[in-house]
Backbone as CSV, one residue per row, in Angstrom:
resi,resn,N_x,N_y,N_z,CA_x,CA_y,CA_z,C_x,C_y,C_z
1,MET,1.181,-1.232,-0.134,-0.245,-0.337,0.144,0.792,0.885,0.105
2,THR,0.330,2.282,-0.381,1.191,3.529,-0.579,-0.021,4.177,0.020
3,ASP,1.441,5.585,0.822,0.637,6.570,1.975,0.154,7.274,0.938
4,ARG,-1.106,8.071,0.894,-2.266,8.698,0.488,-2.149,9.553,1.512
5,HIS,-2.299,10.613,0.856,-2.349,12.137,1.454,-3.550,13.253,0.719
6,TRP,-4.242,13.321,1.497,-5.636,14.887,1.334,-5.309,15.528,2.729
7,GLN,-5.831,16.988,1.736,-6.105,18.119,2.887,-6.500,19.241,1.943
8,GLY,-7.683,19.571,3.423,-8.792,21.038,3.097,-8.084,21.786,4.046
9,GLU,-9.066,22.845,4.061,-8.932,24.297,5.131,-8.495,23.573,6.033
10,GLU,-9.796,23.214,6.976,-9.223,22.042,8.868,-9.250,21.115,8.691
11,LEU,-9.346,20.086,7.809,-8.934,19.449,7.900,-7.708,18.506,6.648
12,ALA,-7.008,17.339,6.952,-6.136,16.624,6.511,-6.173,14.853,7.027
13,VAL,-6.489,14.157,5.778,-6.797,12.672,5.619,-5.490,12.258,5.243
14,ASP,-5.118,11.357,5.878,-3.866,10.136,5.313,-4.232,8.671,5.420
15,THR,-3.211,7.650,4.444,-3.863,6.808,5.120,-2.400,5.805,4.463
16,THR,-2.298,5.124,5.820,-0.501,4.529,5.464,-1.119,3.288,6.037
17,GLU,0.050,2.338,6.214,-0.301,1.115,6.871,0.890,0.862,7.938
18,VAL,-0.005,-0.141,9.038,0.398,0.044,10.653,0.345,-1.274,10.832
19,HIS,1.666,-1.958,11.200,1.066,-3.601,11.591,0.281,-4.346,10.341
20,GLY,-0.045,-4.188,9.279,-0.246,-4.909,8.391,-1.781,-4.915,8.289
21,LEU,-2.658,-2.912,9.041,-3.286,-2.422,8.618,-3.296,-1.484,8.409
22,ALA,-4.943,-1.218,6.801,-4.778,-0.259,6.454,-5.795,0.758,7.975
23,VAL,-4.752,2.588,7.718,-5.083,3.546,9.559,-5.443,4.096,8.391
24,THR,-6.205,4.951,8.324,-6.839,6.215,7.500,-6.934,7.146,8.847
25,ARG,-6.108,7.979,8.926,-5.793,9.036,9.893,-6.287,10.417,9.831
26,VAL,-7.293,10.610,10.667,-7.813,12.292,10.211,-7.030,13.237,11.466
27,THR,-6.996,14.415,10.602,-6.528,15.331,11.675,-7.452,17.443,11.138
28,GLY,-7.843,17.097,12.797,-9.035,18.820,12.292,-10.628,18.146,12.679
29,GLU,-11.478,19.339,11.560,-12.854,19.007,11.712,-13.448,18.383,10.944
30,ILE,-14.207,17.818,11.393,-14.412,16.579,10.690,-16.360,17.518,10.404
31,ASP,-16.986,18.353,9.218,-17.588,19.167,9.302,-18.245,18.687,7.707
32,LEU,-19.074,19.750,7.370,-19.541,20.139,6.217,-17.965,20.293,5.586
33,ALA,-17.118,21.117,5.076,-15.908,21.556,4.285,-15.449,20.095,4.239
34,GLY,-15.341,19.739,5.130,-13.838,18.285,4.701,-14.586,16.610,4.778
35,VAL,-15.981,16.955,4.675,-16.785,14.953,4.649,-16.335,14.415,3.635
36,ASP,-16.361,15.239,2.340,-16.172,14.854,1.225,-14.785,14.060,1.065
37,LEU,-13.760,14.552,1.465,-11.943,14.370,2.000,-12.080,13.085,2.166
38,ILE,-12.944,13.066,3.539,-12.923,11.310,4.309,-14.095,10.361,3.607
39,ARG,-14.855,10.213,2.549,-15.772,9.621,2.176,-14.510,9.592,1.163
40,ALA,-14.167,10.217,0.671,-12.897,10.006,-0.700,-12.280,8.651,-0.299
41,GLU,-11.617,9.447,0.984,-10.196,8.550,1.053,-10.958,6.864,1.473
42,LEU,-11.930,6.708,2.306,-12.249,5.607,2.794,-13.594,4.787,2.013
43,ASP,-13.328,5.677,0.360,-14.232,4.868,-0.950,-13.275,3.869,-1.150
44,VAL,-11.889,4.741,-1.309,-10.740,4.588,-1.802,-10.089,2.906,-1.313
45,GLN,-10.205,3.023,-0.217,-9.637,2.075,1.214,-10.470,0.792,0.711
46,LEU,-11.667,0.481,0.547,-13.031,-0.278,0.564,-12.519,-0.758,-0.342
47,GLU,-12.237,-0.302,-1.555,-12.597,-1.419,-3.118,-11.026,-1.805,-3.396
48,ARG,-10.120,-1.324,-2.183,-9.115,-2.516,-1.884,-8.607,-3.722,-1.413
49,ARG,-10.481,-3.565,-0.155,-11.159,-4.745,0.882,-10.059,-5.300,1.195
50,PRO,-9.358,-4.063,2.736,-8.107,-4.425,2.860,-8.856,-6.082,4.694
51,PRO,-8.329,-5.893,5.538,-9.072,-7.705,6.094,-9.226,-6.307,7.110
52,VAL,-8.510,-5.420,7.281,-8.933,-3.488,8.523,-8.980,-3.190,8.082
53,LEU,-9.742,-2.698,8.318,-9.487,-0.633,7.862,-10.097,0.185,9.550
54,VAL,-9.101,0.798,9.978,-8.760,1.494,10.903,-9.417,3.199,10.465
55,VAL,-10.027,3.650,10.952,-10.423,5.429,11.129,-9.513,5.855,12.586
56,ASP,-8.277,6.555,12.227,-7.966,6.996,13.542,-8.725,8.375,14.014
57,LEU,-9.101,9.169,14.733,-10.065,10.283,14.805,-9.230,10.790,15.874
58,THR,-8.155,10.632,16.756,-6.707,11.074,17.713,-7.161,12.542,17.619
59,ASP,-6.393,12.894,16.844,-6.459,14.171,15.976,-7.763,14.929,15.724
60,VAL,-8.786,14.528,15.690,-10.113,15.407,15.422,-10.301,16.345,16.385
61,THR,-10.461,17.671,16.170,-11.086,18.523,16.964,-12.564,18.540,17.155
62,ILE,-13.300,18.286,15.771,-14.874,18.382,15.983,-15.362,17.450,15.270
63,LEU,-16.527,16.426,15.537,-17.020,15.669,14.446,-18.461,15.488,14.610
64,GLY,-18.932,16.465,13.576,-20.502,16.892,13.194,-20.830,15.434,13.176
65,SER,-21.955,16.099,12.544,-23.652,14.950,11.789,-23.169,14.584,10.615
66,LEU,-22.831,15.349,9.733,-22.307,14.411,8.653,-20.292,13.477,8.947
67,GLY,-20.062,14.164,9.350,-18.867,13.099,10.176,-19.227,11.524,10.038
68,ILE,-20.092,11.870,11.149,-20.893,10.192,11.749,-21.476,9.905,10.554
69,ALA,-22.540,9.670,10.168,-23.165,9.951,9.142,-22.050,8.908,7.562
70,ALA,-21.217,8.830,7.300,-20.275,9.059,6.496,-19.066,8.216,7.396
71,LEU,-18.904,7.816,8.873,-18.696,6.433,9.018,-20.016,5.830,8.878
72,LEU,-21.079,5.290,9.324,-21.961,4.921,9.041,-21.904,4.513,8.372
73,GLU,-21.828,5.320,7.168,-21.353,4.704,5.658,-20.785,3.090,5.094
74,ALA,-19.616,3.743,5.733,-17.991,3.036,5.829,-18.696,1.913,5.934
75,HIS,-18.755,1.868,7.157,-18.273,1.272,8.294,-19.498,-0.222,7.140
76,HIS,-21.074,0.219,6.546,-21.685,-0.848,6.401,-21.043,-1.438,5.299
77,ARG,-20.556,-0.684,4.699,-19.957,-1.475,3.213,-18.718,-1.922,3.178
78,ALA,-17.989,-1.651,4.393,-17.090,-2.919,5.144,-17.348,-4.502,5.189
79,VAL,-18.708,-3.536,6.171,-19.106,-5.052,6.336,-19.680,-5.953,4.866
80,ALA,-20.369,-4.539,4.266,-20.838,-6.208,3.123,-19.864,-6.471,2.507
81,ALA,-18.353,-6.121,2.198,-17.184,-5.938,2.013,-16.942,-7.430,2.712
82,GLY,-16.730,-7.630,4.178,-15.875,-8.559,4.948,-14.999,-8.131,5.414
83,VAL,-15.634,-6.542,5.241,-13.456,-6.168,5.612,-13.881,-5.539,7.496
84,ARG,-13.394,-5.644,8.510,-12.961,-5.094,10.034,-12.915,-3.968,10.027
85,PHE,-13.847,-2.906,10.292,-13.442,-1.859,10.498,-13.755,-1.516,11.733
86,ALA,-12.537,-0.383,12.413,-12.551,0.076,13.737,-12.162,1.816,13.471
87,ILE,-13.029,2.349,14.740,-12.834,3.922,15.040,-11.082,3.791,15.974
88,VAL,-10.626,4.502,16.443,-9.583,4.806,17.579,-9.953,6.330,17.239
89,ALA,-10.469,6.429,18.686,-11.019,8.066,19.742,-11.032,7.974,20.480
90,SER,-10.122,8.862,21.510,-9.910,8.910,22.685,-10.646,10.542,23.150
91,HIS,-10.069,11.769,22.958,-11.279,12.685,22.822,-12.454,12.913,22.983
92,ARG,-13.074,13.374,24.278,-14.483,13.934,24.077,-15.225,14.788,23.323
93,SER,-14.122,15.854,22.212,-15.435,16.377,20.755,-15.424,14.327,19.944
94,VAL,-15.003,13.988,20.204,-15.316,12.557,19.236,-16.217,11.352,19.815
95,VAL,-15.862,11.137,20.893,-16.815,10.146,21.897,-17.528,10.370,22.139
96,HIS,-17.956,11.510,22.519,-19.177,12.273,22.991,-20.413,12.473,21.947
97,PRO,-19.974,12.580,20.945,-20.936,13.050,19.935,-21.247,11.409,19.330
98,LEU,-20.343,10.406,19.120,-20.674,8.474,19.017,-21.138,8.366,20.505
99,GLN,-21.023,8.801,21.883,-22.329,7.739,22.563,-23.738,8.546,22.331
100,LEU,-23.441,9.546,22.581,-25.510,10.560,22.557,-26.068,10.234,21.569
101,THR,-25.434,9.975,19.928,-26.262,9.361,19.201,-25.981,7.771,18.819
102,GLU,-25.090,6.797,19.671,-25.325,5.409,20.573,-24.921,5.179,18.966
103,VAL,-24.411,6.011,18.685,-23.122,5.346,17.353,-22.150,4.071,17.678
104,ASP,-21.792,4.842,18.848,-20.800,3.837,19.192,-21.273,2.047,19.376
105,ARG,-22.855,2.132,19.974,-22.991,0.534,19.581,-22.966,-0.166,18.901
106,VAL,-22.631,0.719,17.260,-23.075,-0.265,16.104,-21.213,0.200,15.776
107,LEU,-20.287,0.650,15.566,-19.160,0.837,15.644,-18.185,0.109,16.699
108,THR,-17.154,-0.008,16.124,-15.951,-0.900,17.710,-15.393,0.681,16.865
109,VAL,-15.332,0.863,18.790,-14.440,2.349,18.753,-13.810,2.427,20.145
110,VAL,-12.090,2.711,19.622,-11.749,1.543,21.364,-10.887,3.725,20.723
111,PRO,-9.583,3.616,21.891,-9.265,4.311,22.807,-7.899,4.541,21.919
112,THR,-7.417,3.431,21.530,-5.796,2.927,20.701,-5.689,2.412,20.200
113,LEU,-4.459,2.491,18.526,-4.757,1.819,17.717,-4.168,0.257,18.185
114,GLU,-2.878,0.505,19.109,-2.449,-0.482,19.446,-3.919,-1.794,20.433
115,GLN,-5.528,-1.265,20.557,-6.444,-2.201,20.749,-6.387,-2.605,19.948
116,VAL,-6.834,-2.275,18.728,-7.372,-2.527,17.241,-5.904,-3.516,17.385
117,VAL,-5.437,-3.495,17.238,-3.446,-4.219,16.625,-4.416,-6.175,17.158
118,THR,-4.230,-5.604,18.713,-4.490,-7.052,19.944,-5.464,-7.617,19.999
119,ARG,-6.706,-6.809,19.400,-7.810,-7.741,19.209,-8.147,-8.814,18.060
């Protein structure tokens, strides 16, 4: 896998391989202005059908409803393709919206990448 990097005004998205996993790292604000970057990168990664796709939201400062919807869409596509899908998030700005909307009951959300690797 080659490293991929996208950047907008308030958001950066890049995918690398870590311990054999496709890890898409997102930095900044996931809102209307940046959600298309995330969708595009997750689409590319899901077309490759890695065994595991991890979305690392450790450096996300805002997670809006469109970002949550994009994560759910990617999760459903991953399940249909037989790809294990996990979210890494530990900051309240990301975890709280996922809990409030009960999306954390659908998605695998863990606080560290190491927890995905050991599962």
